[in-house]
DSSP file (Angstrom, degrees, kcal/mol; ACC not computed):
  #  RESIDUE AA STRUCTURE BP1 BP2  ACC     N-H-->O    O-->H-N    N-H-->O    O-->H-N    TCO  KAPPA ALPHA  PHI   PSI    X-CA   Y-CA   Z-CA
    1    1 A M     >        0   0    0      0, 0.0     4,-2.3     0, 0.0     5,-0.2   0.000 360.0 360.0 360.0 -45.7  -40.1   42.1    3.1
    2    2 A S  H  >  +     0   0    0      1,-0.2     4,-2.8     2,-0.2     5,-0.2   0.879 360.0  53.6 -65.5 -32.4  -38.5   40.5    0.1
    3    3 A G  H  > S+     0   0    0      1,-0.2     4,-1.9     2,-0.2    -1,-0.2   0.895 109.6  47.1 -60.5 -44.6  -35.3   42.7    0.9
    4    4 A D  H  > S+     0   0    0      2,-0.2     4,-2.4     1,-0.2    -1,-0.2   0.906 113.2  49.8 -61.7 -41.0  -35.1   41.4    4.4
    5    5 A L  H  X S+     0   0    0     -4,-2.3     4,-3.2     1,-0.2     5,-0.2   0.931 109.5  51.1 -59.0 -49.3  -35.6   37.8    3.1
    6    6 A A  H  X S+     0   0    0     -4,-2.8     4,-1.8     2,-0.2    -1,-0.2   0.889 111.1  46.4 -58.7 -42.0  -33.0   38.2    0.6
    7    7 A S  H  X S+     0   0    0     -4,-1.9     4,-2.9     2,-0.2    -1,-0.2   0.888 112.5  52.2 -70.8 -38.2  -30.4   39.5    3.2
    8    8 A L  H  X S+     0   0    0     -4,-2.4     4,-3.0     2,-0.2     5,-0.3   0.948 111.1  45.8 -57.7 -54.8  -31.4   36.6    5.5
    9    9 A V  H  X S+     0   0    0     -4,-3.2     4,-2.1     1,-0.2    -1,-0.2   0.807 112.3  52.6 -61.1 -32.0  -30.9   34.0    2.9
   10   10 A D  H  X S+     0   0    0     -4,-1.8     4,-3.0    -5,-0.2     5,-0.2   0.958 111.5  44.8 -62.3 -55.0  -27.6   35.7    2.0
   11   11 A V  H  X S+     0   0    0     -4,-2.9     4,-2.9     1,-0.2     5,-0.3   0.950 115.6  46.8 -52.0 -56.3  -26.4   35.6    5.6
   12   12 A F  H  X S+     0   0    0     -4,-3.0     4,-2.9     1,-0.2     5,-0.2   0.910 110.6  54.5 -61.8 -40.7  -27.6   31.9    6.1
   13   13 A G  H  X S+     0   0    0     -4,-2.1     4,-2.2    -5,-0.3    -1,-0.2   0.942 111.0  44.6 -56.0 -46.7  -25.9   31.0    2.7
   14   14 A R  H  X S+     0   0    0     -4,-3.0     4,-3.2     2,-0.2     5,-0.3   0.981 116.3  45.8 -61.9 -55.5  -22.6   32.5    3.9
   15   15 A V  H  X S+     0   0    0     -4,-2.9     4,-2.4     1,-0.2    -2,-0.2   0.891 113.4  50.1 -52.1 -42.7  -22.8   30.8    7.2
   16   16 A G  H  X S+     0   0    0     -4,-2.9     4,-1.8    -5,-0.3    -1,-0.2   0.834 110.2  49.5 -73.2 -32.3  -23.8   27.6    5.7
   17   17 A L  H  X S+     0   0    0     -4,-2.2     4,-2.9    -5,-0.2    -2,-0.2   0.941 113.3  45.5 -65.4 -46.9  -21.0   27.7    3.2
   18   18 A I  H  X S+     0   0    0     -4,-3.2     4,-2.8     1,-0.2    -2,-0.2   0.930 114.0  50.9 -54.9 -44.5  -18.4   28.4    5.9
   19   19 A G  H  X S+     0   0    0     -4,-2.4     4,-2.1    -5,-0.3    -1,-0.2   0.839 109.6  49.2 -62.6 -39.0  -20.0   25.7    8.0
   20   20 A A  H  X S+     0   0    0     -4,-1.8     4,-2.2     2,-0.2    -1,-0.2   0.933 112.2  49.6 -71.9 -44.8  -19.9   23.2    5.1
   21   21 A V  H  X S+     0   0    0     -4,-2.9     4,-2.6     1,-0.2    -2,-0.2   0.936 113.6  44.4 -59.1 -48.3  -16.3   24.0    4.5
   22   22 A F  H  < S+     0   0    0     -4,-2.8    -1,-0.2     1,-0.2    -2,-0.2   0.824 120.4  39.9 -65.4 -33.7  -15.4   23.6    8.2
   23   23 A A  H  X S+     0   0    0     -4,-2.1     4,-1.2    -5,-0.2    -1,-0.2   0.780 116.1  53.7 -80.2 -28.7  -17.4   20.4    8.6
   24   24 A G  H  X S+     0   0    0     -4,-2.2     4,-2.6    -5,-0.2    -2,-0.2   0.860 100.8  58.5 -74.7 -41.5  -16.2   19.1    5.1
   25   25 A V  H  X S+     0   0    0     -4,-2.6     4,-2.0     2,-0.2     5,-0.2   0.946 106.0  44.5 -65.2 -49.5  -12.5   19.4    5.7
   26   26 A P  H  > S+     0   0    0      0, 0.0     4,-3.1     0, 0.0    -1,-0.2   0.902 114.8  53.8 -57.5 -38.5  -12.2   17.1    8.8
   27   27 A F  H  X S+     0   0    0     -4,-1.2     4,-2.1     1,-0.2    -2,-0.2   0.894 108.2  46.7 -65.1 -34.5  -14.4   14.7    6.9
   28   28 A C  H  X S+     0   0    0     -4,-2.6     4,-1.6     2,-0.2    -1,-0.2   0.836 113.0  48.5 -66.3 -34.9  -12.3   14.7    3.9
   29   29 A V  H  X S+     0   0    0     -4,-2.0     4,-2.5     2,-0.2    -2,-0.2   0.880 113.6  49.3 -73.0 -39.6   -9.2   14.2    6.0
   30   30 A Y  H  X S+     0   0    0     -4,-3.1     4,-1.8     1,-0.2    -2,-0.2   0.856 112.1  46.5 -63.8 -34.0  -11.0   11.4    7.9
   31   31 A M  H  X S+     0   0    0     -4,-2.1     4,-1.8     2,-0.2    -1,-0.2   0.849 114.5  47.7 -75.2 -34.5  -12.1    9.7    4.8
   32   32 A F  H  X S+     0   0    0     -4,-1.6     4,-2.7     2,-0.2     5,-0.2   0.870 112.9  50.1 -72.0 -37.3   -8.5   10.0    3.2
   33   33 A A  H  X S+     0   0    0     -4,-2.5     4,-2.5     1,-0.2    -2,-0.2   0.911 111.6  46.4 -74.0 -33.1   -6.9    8.7    6.4
   34   34 A S  H  X S+     0   0    0     -4,-1.8     4,-2.2     2,-0.2    -1,-0.2   0.879 112.2  49.5 -74.4 -31.4   -9.1    5.8    6.6
   35   35 A E  H  X S+     0   0    0     -4,-1.8     4,-1.7     2,-0.2    -2,-0.2   0.941 113.3  49.7 -66.9 -48.3   -8.6    4.9    2.8
   36   36 A T  H  X S+     0   0    0     -4,-2.7     4,-3.0     1,-0.2     3,-0.4   0.943 111.4  48.5 -55.7 -52.6   -4.8    5.2    3.5
   37   37 A M  H  X S+     0   0    0     -4,-2.5     4,-2.6     1,-0.2    -1,-0.2   0.908 109.3  50.1 -56.9 -42.8   -5.1    3.0    6.5
   38   38 A A  H  X S+     0   0    0     -4,-2.2     4,-1.6     2,-0.2    -1,-0.2   0.832 112.3  50.8 -71.8 -22.7   -7.1    0.3    4.7
   39   39 A K  H  X S+     0   0    0     -4,-1.7     4,-2.9    -3,-0.4     5,-0.3   0.949 112.4  44.8 -72.5 -49.8   -4.4    0.4    1.8
   40   40 A T  H  X S+     0   0    0     -4,-3.0     4,-2.8     1,-0.2    -2,-0.2   0.922 110.8  53.0 -60.7 -39.8   -1.5    0.0    4.1
   41   41 A R  H  < S+     0   0    0     -4,-2.6    -1,-0.2    -5,-0.2    -2,-0.2   0.896 112.4  47.1 -59.0 -43.6   -3.3   -2.7    6.0
   42   42 A R  H  X S+     0   0    0     -4,-1.6     4,-0.6    -5,-0.2    -1,-0.2   0.935 119.5  38.7 -64.6 -45.4   -3.8   -4.5    2.6
   43   43 A T  H >X S+     0   0    0     -4,-2.9     4,-2.6     1,-0.2     3,-0.5   0.826  97.3  76.6 -74.5 -30.7   -0.2   -4.1    1.5
   44   44 A R  H 3X S+     0   0    0     -4,-2.8     4,-3.1    -5,-0.3     5,-0.2   0.871  93.3  48.8 -58.2 -50.6    1.6   -4.6    4.7
   45   45 A P  H 3> S+     0   0    0      0, 0.0     4,-1.5     0, 0.0    -1,-0.3   0.898 113.5  50.6 -54.2 -37.9    1.3   -8.6    4.8
   46   46 A A  H XX S+     0   0    0     -4,-0.6     4,-2.0    -3,-0.5     3,-0.6   0.963 111.7  47.0 -64.2 -49.9    2.6   -8.7    1.2
   47   47 A A  H 3X>S+     0   0    0     -4,-2.6     5,-4.3     1,-0.3     4,-0.7   0.894 111.8  50.4 -59.1 -40.9    5.5   -6.4    2.1
   48   48 A R  H 3<5S+     0   0    0     -4,-3.1    -1,-0.3     3,-0.2    -2,-0.2   0.780 108.0  53.5 -69.8 -23.6    6.3   -8.5    5.1
   49   49 A A  H <<5S+     0   0    0     -4,-1.5    -1,-0.2    -3,-0.6    -2,-0.2   0.830 110.0  46.8 -74.8 -35.6    6.3  -11.6    2.9
   50   50 A R  H  <5S-     0   0    0     -4,-2.0    -1,-0.2    -5,-0.1    -2,-0.2   0.578 122.1-109.8 -79.0 -11.6    8.7  -10.0    0.6
   51   51 A G  T  <5S+     0   0    0     -4,-0.7    -3,-0.2    -5,-0.2    -2,-0.1   0.759  73.5 141.3  84.7  29.5   10.8   -9.0    3.6
   52   52 A G    > < -     0   0    0     -5,-4.3     3,-2.3     1,-0.2     2,-0.5   0.562  33.2-171.0 -81.0  -7.6   10.0   -5.2    3.1
   53   53 A G  T 3  S+     0   0    0     -6,-0.4    -1,-0.2     1,-0.3    -2,-0.1  -0.388  72.7   1.2  61.3-107.7    9.7   -4.4    6.7
   54   54 A R  T 3  S+     0   0    0     -2,-0.5    -1,-0.3    -7,-0.1     2,-0.1   0.334  96.5 128.1-102.9   7.0    8.3   -1.0    7.1
   55   55 A K    <   +     0   0    0     -3,-2.3    -8,-0.1     1,-0.2    -3,-0.1  -0.387  30.1 177.6 -62.3 129.1    7.9   -0.4    3.2
   56   56 A L        +     0   0    0     -2,-0.1     2,-0.2    -9,-0.1    -1,-0.2   0.662  56.2  73.7-107.4 -19.2    4.3    0.8    2.5
   57   57 A T              0   0    0      1,-0.1   -17,-0.0   -10,-0.0     0, 0.0  -0.632 360.0 360.0 -98.9 162.5    4.5    1.3   -1.3
   58   58 A D              0   0    0     -2,-0.2    -1,-0.1    -3,-0.0    -3,-0.0   0.376 360.0 360.0 -88.9 360.0    4.7   -1.4   -3.9
């Protein structure tokens, strides 16, 4: 019984790890994108006031 349980936990652990990676990557990308959007939204009026046009970096 303990051997079956161990192999079951091993399989679920691998599937869970793969699932976490596949679920985590889009989440990280989304968080990074939203953070970047928030930064550009914050800096864009200042850049426009300086006449920077499309410049996003300070």
